[in-house]
N, C-alpha and C positions, 0 to 999 in steps of 0.2 A: 665938710664932712657932716653927713646927716646925722642927727642926734637921735637917740631909740627911743622909743616912746615906751614911758613907764606908767604903771596902775595910777600914780598920783597924776600924772598930767590928764589921764582919763577922767579922774575924780574931780579934778579942779575944772576941767573943761564942762562936764556934767552937772557939779554942783552937787557932788555925793560924797560920802566917804569912802577911803582906799579899802576899808573892808567889804564895803557893799560891792564895789568894783570886782574884787577878787572871788565874792561868792556869787556873783551873777557870770563872771566867766567861767566858774566852774559849776553852772546851772544849779545852783542851790535853791531848794524849793522855798526855803524863807525868805526869798527875795520876789517880789511880785513878777508875774510874767510879761506885763509891760516894760517893767523896769529892766529885766532880764534883757529882752530883747532888745531895747534902746541902746543898752551897754553894750552888747555883743556886735550889735551892726555899728556901733561907733568905733570900737575897737579894731573891726573887721576895715573899715574906711581907713584907718590910720596904719592897719598893715602891723598891728600890734602881734609881738612874740614874746610870749615868756621867757623869763630871766632861768638860763639853765642853773643857775647857783641856787636860786631861790627855790627851784622845784626839788634840788637836790637835797638842801636843806629839810623839806618837810618830808621827803621820802626816807624810810629805813634803808635801802638800797638803790643804787641806780642801775646796778650789774653793768658797771662800766670798770674796766682796769686801766689804768694809765702805762705806757711803756716809753721808757727814754732809753736809747742806744748810741753808744758814738759814732756808728755808721752802718750802712745798710749794704753796701757793694762785698762787705766782708762774708765769707761764706760761713764763720763761724755764728756770727750773729744772724744771720739769714737762719741756721738750723734753730736756732736758740728759738726765734720766732714763730717758727712752724710746731715747735714744742709746747709754747705757750697757748697758741691758737687751738692745738688739738683739746688741749685740758680745758680752754674756755668755752669752745664749741659744745663740749660734753656737759658743762656745766650752768650753761646758759648765760654766760659773760660775753660782752663786747668790748674789742680793745681799740685804744687812741693811741697811735705809735707816734714819737717825736723824735728827730735826730738832733743830737749835739754838736755831731760834726766835728768831735773832738773838742769844741770851744766850752770853756768858763761860761762866757757871757748866754752862749745859746743854751746850755742846761739850766742856768738860773732862770732864764725864760720860760721853758719848758716846765720846769718843777713849778715856779709861779703860777703858770697858765693851767696847768693840770690840778693842782691843789686847791687852786682857787673855783673850780669847775666841778662838774657833777662826777666824779670818779668814787669808787670805793676804795681804791689801793693803788700802788706806786709800786712797778718794778723798773730799777735802774742798773744801768753799768756805766760806771764813772767815767768821766771824761778825761784823756790825758793831761789837757791844761788845768784841770781840777786838780789834779793830783799833783801837779808841779807846784800849783800856788798851795796847797796844802789848806784850801778855805772850803769849808763845808756848812757854812751857816744856813744856805737855801734847804740844805736837807733837815737841819734844827727846826728852820720855820715851818717846813711841812710836817714834821711830825707834830709840831703844837697845835697842828689841827686835827690832832687824834686821827691821822691817816695813816692807816697800816702801810708797812713797805718792806720791800725784800731787795737787797743788793745781790747783783751775781756776778760773776766772772770777777771783774774789776770792784774790788770792794774797801770800805775803809773801816777798820778796825773799833774806832773809837765812836762810833756811831751805834745806837743801841736799836738793831731791826735784826732781822734773821737774813742769813747770807747764805749763798750758794756758790761755791767754787771749783773749778777742776783741782786735779792734784796736781799743781804746775811743777812744784818741788820734785815730786815722785817720776815725773814724766821725763824731765831734763835730766834726771839722775840715771833713769832708765835708755834714755838715747845715747847718753853719752857712755855708758858701759857697754852698748850694744856695739858702739864704734869701736871701743877698745879688744872685744871678743872677734870684731871681724877684721881686726891686725894694726888698726891706727892707734899712734902713739903720740901724734903732735896735735891734738884738738883743739880748734879753736872756737870761738862762739859770736855770732852775729845777734844782738840781743837790742831789747827798746831801750828808752832812754832811764837813766836810774831812777826816776820819780813814777815809771810805771808799776804798779803792784806787781802784776803777772811778772813782768820781766824780772825783778828782783827775787822772786820764788824762782824762776827758772834759773836766773845764773847761780842762787845757791844750790840748787841741784847738781846743775854742771860742776861747780867747784867740790861738791862733796864727793862725785864720783872719781873726779880727778886726785882729790886727797888719798881716798880709802886704794885707789890704783898705783898709789906712789908716781903721779907723773908730776913732776915740778909745774907747778903753774905761775905764770906770768901774769900781772894784770893787763899787759899789751896784748895779751890773745882775745880779751874780751873787746868787741867794740860794738859800741852805741851807735843805733842808727836815730836820726833824726826823722821822723815822719813826715815831717813838713818839707822836708829837701828832696833833693834827686837822688833815689837809691845808689843809683851807678857809681859815681865817684867817692861815696861814703864806703860800699861794698869792696870795691876796687882796693882800697888799704891793707885789707886783708892779705891780699897777695902780695903785698910788699914784706910780709914776714920772711925772716931767714934762720932756719928751714922754713920753707912753705909748709902749709899745714897738709897733712894726709888726711884729716876730718874737719868737716864742720858741723856745729850744730847751730839751725838757726831758729830763733824764737818764733818767728814768723815766716809763714810759707814763701810769701814774696820775697822776703830777705834770700832764701834759698835759690828761689828760681832766678834773681840777678846773679847770685853767687856763679852759678851753673852757667849761664850766658857768658860772661867774663872768663870761667875757667876753660870753656870750650875754643873762647876766643884767643886764648892763651897758649891752645894746645894742650893743654892739661886733661887726661884722661878720666872721664868718670864711668865706673869707681877705681878703676885701676889704680890710677893716681891718688884720687881725692873722693871721699864718701861723705856723703850730706844727709843729714836728717833734719826734719823741718817740725815744728811746732804746729797744730793743726792741720788735719786729713781734709783739704778742700779740693775743689776742681783743679786749684794751679797745680799741687802735688800730683792729683792722678793723671793731667794730662800733658805734662811737661816733658820735655826729651832731653836726658832719660826721666822717667816718672821719680818721683821722689817718694823716699821712706819716711813716713811721717808719724808723729805721737796724735792719735786719736783723744779727741776732749769731749767727747758725746755732748755737742751742744743742744741736742734734740731733748736727752734726758735732762739737762740743765734747765731748760725753758719750762719742762715738765715739773720738775721738783719746785722750781722757784714759785709758779703762779698757784701750785697746789699749798705749798707753805704759806701766801699769800691770800687765798680764799678761806684757809682755816682761821686765817687771823681776821679776816672780814667777816666770817659766821659766827665768830665765836668772840666779840669784843671784850667780852667779860672777863674771858679766860686769864688768868696769871700765869701762864706756861712763860717759863723763861724763854728768852732769844736763843737761838742755836745758829751753828754755822755748819754746813752739810758739804762734805767735800767729795767729789765724785772722781773714781779712780781711773786712770788713762790707761792706754796700751798701743803698742805701734803696731803701724801696717807696712809690713816691709815690702819695697819695690825696688827697682833699678839702680838707684843711687847708693847703694852701700854694697860691701863686698860682701861674697859670701851670703848673699841673701837669701838664696835656696837653703843652705844650710841652717841660716839662723830661722829661717821659718819653722822649720823640724824640731829645735831645740825648745 
């Protein structure tokens, strides 16, 4: 592997100080033209490139923001990035986007890379494996560098920074009550694994609605889906319930789409026999057959708000304003997977 050329290497070769090399490369007139030309020519010959971290330490701002997201194919995170990009393009910032792929190790690598480079701040949605481990020391280390950070969507309450979330509890509560209003009385849930914070909030909203509606809830009605395994065999278990559910609330639209596929294979009519509502209003919900009623999470607005909070921290580093958590309201988009959807639209 080729060793990166440093200022010290150039200084040693030419018999001058590192300070002289640095000043010559920045065309400082305190260094004679002959020496500047000699150093610049030698640096070019060696294909020397300045260290990004060193540049960022010298500059007050690099106008670059690092973003770490769990996955790029997820419609929600795509819309978040669009919201972030809109604000940064207006305010003169650039983005470096990294993927954790839901991996703790990848997330640690991403944060270490970004925090040691030339960025002004971090936007992060925490990986599911990190939440499962419950280890957040890499975030603490990034903060020790006095690097402003905003967590969005999947957050950790113990970390001292600004946070932006959707109203996961309220969205699940609203979806469950909507199915009850449409006539469902045996409502099951397809959820994330218990360590995923958004899944916890959505489960609590679902359970609160059932409690208020005085529907007896059994733990077996909540099915946790391991996203690293095949969805089909896991979702299929919900159809082993006796009696079969007449409503399914899915914490993710992928879960709802698989449930629809299995239901239709079993001759279960949608929405006549079974109603479904998913969380996240993406292309899967819109173009499934039948189309899926969904909780709109407003990812674009979340991205805009998260980066606005971050830029405020970057540009007002001396501010002692307390950290805050902003919660974005959700709403339902009714489609063909729920009973009486036309009637519900009008209410």
